C-alpha positions, 0 to 999 in steps of 0.5 A: 774341821778338827777340835783338836788344832795340833792335827794338821789334817784337812778341815772339814770346811762342809759344816760349822762348828759355832762351839769352837771360837777358831771356827767362829773366826773362821767363818765370820771372816769368810763371809764377811758377817759379824757373830751374831748374824752367823749364829742366826744364819746357824740357827735358821738354816743349820751348820752346813757351810753351804745353806748358811751361804744361801741364807746369808745372801738372800738376808743382806 
């Protein structure tokens, strides 16, 4: 996802950028988890959305 919210280009949904508040909101909603759990998942699995999704599936 682009850091420039005015840039209406296609967002990058393959990576999770925890430093971007709008991305944290998107991913917590997308996965139905808390911000704390999202941060734990990224810390353990890396910032790949696919890897995080697998991590969440194993830890629920």
